[in-house]
DSSP file (Angstrom, degrees, kcal/mol; ACC not computed):
  #  RESIDUE AA STRUCTURE BP1 BP2  ACC     N-H-->O    O-->H-N    N-H-->O    O-->H-N    TCO  KAPPA ALPHA  PHI   PSI    X-CA   Y-CA   Z-CA
    1    1 A M              0   0    0      0, 0.0     2,-0.0     0, 0.0    11,-0.0   0.000 360.0 360.0 360.0 145.5    0.0    0.0    0.0
    2    2 A A    >   -     0   0    0      1,-0.1     3,-0.6     4,-0.0     0, 0.0  -0.231 360.0-107.6 -72.0 167.0    1.1    3.5   -0.7
    3    3 A W  T 3> S+     0   0    0      1,-0.2     4,-1.5     2,-0.2    -1,-0.1   0.793 113.3  61.3 -67.6 -27.8    1.9    6.0    2.1
    4    4 A W  H 3> S+     0   0    0      1,-0.2     4,-2.6     2,-0.2     5,-0.4   0.760  93.7  61.9 -77.4 -23.3   -1.3    8.0    1.5
    5    5 A I  H <>>S+     0   0    0     -3,-0.6     4,-2.2     2,-0.2     5,-0.7   0.960 110.7  38.2 -68.2 -50.2   -3.8    5.2    2.1
    6    6 A P  H  >5S+     0   0    0      0, 0.0     4,-0.8     0, 0.0    -1,-0.2   0.859 116.8  55.3 -66.4 -31.1   -2.7    4.8    5.8
    7    7 A Y  H  <5S+     0   0    0     -4,-1.5    -2,-0.2     2,-0.1    -3,-0.2   0.952 120.5  25.4 -66.3 -49.8   -2.3    8.5    6.1
    8    8 A F  H  <5S+     0   0    0     -4,-2.6    -3,-0.2     1,-0.1    -1,-0.1   0.875 137.7  24.2 -83.1 -39.4   -5.8    9.5    5.0
    9    9 A F  H  <5S-     0   0    0     -4,-2.2    -2,-0.1    -5,-0.4     3,-0.1   0.626  91.0-128.5-108.4 -15.9   -7.8    6.5    5.8
   10   10 A G    ><< +     0   0    0     -4,-0.8     3,-1.4    -5,-0.7     2,-0.5   0.472  52.0 150.9  83.3   1.1   -5.9    4.7    8.6
   11   11 A F  T 3  S-     0   0    0     -6,-0.7    -1,-0.3     1,-0.3    -2,-0.1  -0.560  80.3  -6.3 -70.7 118.3   -5.9    1.3    6.9
   12   12 A G  T 3> S+     0   0    0     -2,-0.5     4,-1.3    -3,-0.1    -1,-0.3   0.588  95.2 129.7  75.8  10.1   -2.7   -0.5    8.0
   13   13 A A  H <>  +     0   0    0     -3,-1.4     4,-2.0     1,-0.2    -2,-0.1   0.857  64.7  58.3 -67.5 -35.6   -1.4    2.6    9.8
   14   14 A E  H  > S+     0   0    0     -4,-0.4     4,-0.5     1,-0.2    -1,-0.2   0.911 108.9  44.5 -62.0 -42.2   -0.7    0.7   13.1
   15   15 A E  H  4 S+     0   0    0      1,-0.2     4,-0.4     2,-0.1    -1,-0.2   0.817 120.8  39.5 -72.2 -30.1    1.7   -1.7   11.4
   16   16 A K  H  X S+     0   0    0     -4,-1.3     4,-3.0     1,-0.1     5,-0.3   0.625  91.7  84.2 -96.6 -14.6    3.5    1.0    9.4
   17   17 A A  H  X S+     0   0    0     -4,-2.0     4,-2.2     1,-0.2     5,-0.2   0.916  95.2  42.5 -59.6 -47.5    3.7    3.9   11.9
   18   18 A E  H  X S+     0   0    0     -4,-0.5     4,-2.0     2,-0.2    -1,-0.2   0.913 116.3  48.1 -66.8 -41.8    6.9    2.7   13.6
   19   19 A R  H  > S+     0   0    0     -4,-0.4     4,-2.4     2,-0.2     5,-0.2   0.910 112.5  48.8 -65.7 -42.5    8.6    1.7   10.4
   20   20 A Y  H  X S+     0   0    0     -4,-3.0     4,-3.3     1,-0.2     5,-0.2   0.895 110.1  52.1 -62.8 -40.5    7.7    5.0    8.7
   21   21 A Q  H  X S+     0   0    0     -4,-2.2     4,-1.3    -5,-0.3    -1,-0.2   0.891 111.2  47.6 -63.8 -39.0    9.0    6.9   11.8
   22   22 A T  H  < S+     0   0    0     -4,-2.0    -2,-0.2     2,-0.2    -1,-0.2   0.921 120.7  36.1 -67.1 -44.1   12.3    5.0   11.6
   23   23 A M  H  < S+     0   0    0     -4,-2.4    -2,-0.2     1,-0.2     3,-0.2   0.899 135.5  18.9 -77.6 -41.5   12.7    5.6    7.8
   24   24 A F  H >< S+     0   0    0     -4,-3.3     3,-1.5    -5,-0.2    -3,-0.2   0.243  87.6 108.5-118.5  11.9   11.3    9.1    7.5
   25   25 A G  T 3< S+     0   0    0     -4,-1.3    -1,-0.1     1,-0.3    -3,-0.1   0.782  83.9  45.7 -63.3 -28.6   11.4   10.5   11.0
   26   26 A N  T 3  S+     0   0    0     -4,-0.2    -1,-0.3    -3,-0.2     2,-0.2   0.251  94.4  98.5-100.1  12.9   14.3   12.9   10.3
   27   27 A T  S <  S-     0   0    0     -3,-1.5     2,-0.2     1,-0.1    -3,-0.0  -0.625  81.9 -94.9 -99.9 160.7   13.0   14.3    7.0
   28   28 A H        +     0   0    0     -2,-0.2    13,-3.1    12,-0.1    14,-0.3  -0.495  45.6 171.3 -74.5 136.5   11.1   17.5    6.4
   29   29 A S        -     0   0    0     11,-0.3    11,-0.1    -2,-0.2     9,-0.0  -0.993  23.3-174.5-143.5 147.3    7.3   17.3    6.3
   30   30 A F        +     0   0    0     -2,-0.3    10,-0.1     9,-0.3    -1,-0.1   0.498  62.3  88.3-117.1 -10.7    4.7   20.1    6.2
   31   31 A L  S    S-     0   0    0      8,-0.5     2,-0.1     1,-0.1     3,-0.1  -0.569  84.2-103.2 -85.9 153.3    1.5   18.0    6.6
   32   32 A P        -     0   0    0      0, 0.0     2,-0.4     0, 0.0    -1,-0.1  -0.374  39.6 -96.1 -74.4 157.1    0.1   17.2   10.0
   33   33 A V        -     0   0    0      5,-0.1     2,-0.4    -2,-0.1     5,-0.2  -0.578  45.8-179.6 -72.6 127.7    0.5   13.7   11.5
   34   34 A M  B >   -A   37   0A   0      3,-2.6     3,-2.1    -2,-0.4   -24,-0.1  -0.999  66.2  -7.6-132.0 131.2   -2.6   11.6   11.0
   35   35 A H  T 3  S-     0   0    0     -2,-0.4   -18,-0.1     1,-0.3     3,-0.1   0.779 127.9 -59.3  56.2  29.7   -3.0    8.0   12.2
   36   36 A G  T 3  S+     0   0    0      1,-0.3     2,-0.3   -29,-0.1    -1,-0.3   0.482 118.9  99.4  81.3   3.0    0.7    8.0   13.3
   37   37 A N  B <   +A   34   0A   0     -3,-2.1    -3,-2.6   -31,-0.2    -1,-0.3  -0.886  43.2 179.8-121.9 151.5    2.0    8.7    9.8
   38   38 A V        -     0   0    0     -2,-0.3     2,-0.2    -5,-0.2    -5,-0.1  -0.914  25.2-132.0-148.4 124.4    3.1   11.8    8.0
   39   39 A P        -     0   0    0      0, 0.0    -8,-0.5     0, 0.0    -9,-0.3  -0.509  27.7-120.4 -74.6 142.1    4.4   11.9    4.4
   40   40 A N     >  -     0   0    0     -2,-0.2     4,-2.1   -11,-0.1   -11,-0.3  -0.346  24.9-106.3 -79.1 167.3    7.6   13.8    3.9
   41   41 A T  H  > S+     0   0    0    -13,-3.1     4,-2.6     1,-0.2     5,-0.2   0.872 116.1  54.2 -62.9 -40.7    7.8   16.8    1.6
   42   42 A L  H  > S+     0   0    0    -14,-0.3     4,-2.4     1,-0.2    -1,-0.2   0.914 110.2  46.1 -63.0 -43.5    9.7   15.0   -1.2
   43   43 A H  H  > S+     0   0    0      2,-0.2     4,-2.5     1,-0.2    -1,-0.2   0.889 112.2  52.0 -66.1 -38.0    7.1   12.2   -1.4
   44   44 A T  H  X S+     0   0    0     -4,-2.1     4,-2.2     2,-0.2    -2,-0.2   0.935 111.5  45.7 -63.5 -45.9    4.3   14.7   -1.4
   45   45 A I  H  X S+     0   0    0     -4,-2.6     4,-2.5     1,-0.2     5,-0.2   0.914 112.8  51.7 -63.1 -42.6    5.9   16.7   -4.3
   46   46 A F  H  X S+     0   0    0     -4,-2.4     4,-2.5    -5,-0.2    -2,-0.2   0.930 111.7  45.2 -60.0 -46.9    6.5   13.5   -6.2
   47   47 A H  H  X S+     0   0    0     -4,-2.5     4,-2.3     2,-0.2    -1,-0.2   0.862 112.4  50.7 -70.3 -35.1    3.0   12.3   -5.9
   48   48 A V  H  X S+     0   0    0     -4,-2.2     4,-2.3    -5,-0.2    -1,-0.2   0.920 112.6  47.6 -65.4 -42.7    1.4   15.7   -6.8
   49   49 A T  H  X S+     0   0    0     -4,-2.5     4,-2.2     2,-0.2    -2,-0.2   0.911 111.9  49.8 -64.2 -42.3    3.7   15.9   -9.9
   50   50 A L  H  X S+     0   0    0     -4,-2.5     4,-2.1     2,-0.2    -2,-0.2   0.917 110.9  49.6 -61.4 -44.2    2.8   12.3  -10.9
   51   51 A F  H  X S+     0   0    0     -4,-2.3     4,-2.4     1,-0.2    -2,-0.2   0.906 110.6  49.9 -62.7 -42.9   -1.0   13.1  -10.5
   52   52 A L  H  X S+     0   0    0     -4,-2.3     4,-2.5     1,-0.2    -1,-0.2   0.885 109.6  51.8 -64.5 -38.2   -0.6   16.2  -12.6
   53   53 A C  H  X S+     0   0    0     -4,-2.2     4,-2.3     2,-0.2    -2,-0.2   0.900 109.7  49.2 -64.4 -40.6    1.2   14.3  -15.3
   54   54 A I  H  X S+     0   0    0     -4,-2.1     4,-2.2     2,-0.2    -2,-0.2   0.931 112.5  47.5 -64.6 -45.0   -1.6   11.6  -15.4
   55   55 A L  H  X S+     0   0    0     -4,-2.4     4,-2.5     1,-0.2    -2,-0.2   0.912 112.5  49.5 -61.7 -42.3   -4.2   14.3  -15.6
   56   56 A L  H  X S+     0   0    0     -4,-2.5     4,-2.7     2,-0.2    -1,-0.2   0.888 109.6  51.7 -64.8 -39.4   -2.3   16.1  -18.4
   57   57 A T  H  X S+     0   0    0     -4,-2.3     4,-2.2     2,-0.2    -1,-0.2   0.915 111.4  46.7 -62.7 -43.8   -1.9   12.9  -20.3
   58   58 A I  H  X S+     0   0    0     -4,-2.2     4,-2.2     2,-0.2     5,-0.2   0.922 113.1  49.6 -64.3 -44.2   -5.6   12.1  -20.1
   59   59 A Y  H  X S+     0   0    0     -4,-2.5     4,-2.4     1,-0.2    -2,-0.2   0.936 112.6  46.7 -60.7 -47.8   -6.5   15.7  -21.2
   60   60 A I  H  X S+     0   0    0     -4,-2.7     4,-2.6     1,-0.2     5,-0.2   0.885 110.8  52.1 -64.3 -39.2   -4.1   15.6  -24.2
   61   61 A S  H  X S+     0   0    0     -4,-2.2     4,-1.8    -5,-0.2    -1,-0.2   0.903 113.5  43.4 -67.1 -39.6   -5.3   12.2  -25.3
   62   62 A F  H  X S+     0   0    0     -4,-2.2     4,-1.9     2,-0.2    -2,-0.2   0.869 113.8  51.3 -71.9 -35.4   -9.0   13.3  -25.3
   63   63 A R  H  X S+     0   0    0     -4,-2.4     4,-1.8    -5,-0.2    -2,-0.2   0.923 112.4  45.6 -66.1 -43.9   -8.2   16.7  -26.9
   64   64 A D  H  X S+     0   0    0     -4,-2.6     4,-2.0     1,-0.2    -1,-0.2   0.871 110.7  53.4 -66.8 -36.7   -6.2   14.9  -29.7
   65   65 A R  H  X S+     0   0    0     -4,-1.8     4,-1.2    -5,-0.2    -1,-0.2   0.890 109.0  49.9 -64.7 -38.8   -9.0   12.4  -30.2
   66   66 A K  H  X S+     0   0    0     -4,-1.9     4,-1.0     1,-0.2    -1,-0.2   0.883 109.6  51.3 -67.7 -37.9  -11.5   15.2  -30.6
   67   67 A R  H  < S+     0   0    0     -4,-1.8     3,-0.3     1,-0.2    -2,-0.2   0.876 106.9  52.7 -66.2 -38.3   -9.3   16.9  -33.2
   68   68 A T  H  < S+     0   0    0     -4,-2.0    -1,-0.2     1,-0.2    -2,-0.2   0.787 106.9  52.9 -72.5 -25.2   -8.9   13.8  -35.3
   69   69 A R  H  <        0   0    0     -4,-1.2    -1,-0.2     1,-0.2    -2,-0.2   0.755 360.0 360.0 -79.2 -23.6  -12.6   13.3  -35.5
   70   70 A S     <        0   0    0     -4,-1.0    -1,-0.2    -3,-0.3    -2,-0.2   0.477 360.0 360.0 -78.2 360.0  -13.4   16.8  -36.7
């Protein structure tokens, strides 16, 4: 499971909280701690960038499909 599922919904957070704290406890984060987890800034930026790329890809594919039909 990705880090954001335990962070937002708490599924599996108990098992991962200690491990996440050990791995990412000394890294910068700007989000509040939820369910014992907090994503670090680098992972947050990466996932936002990935989400924007996916949205842009979907937008471009539908825009191009509409142009070819006209």
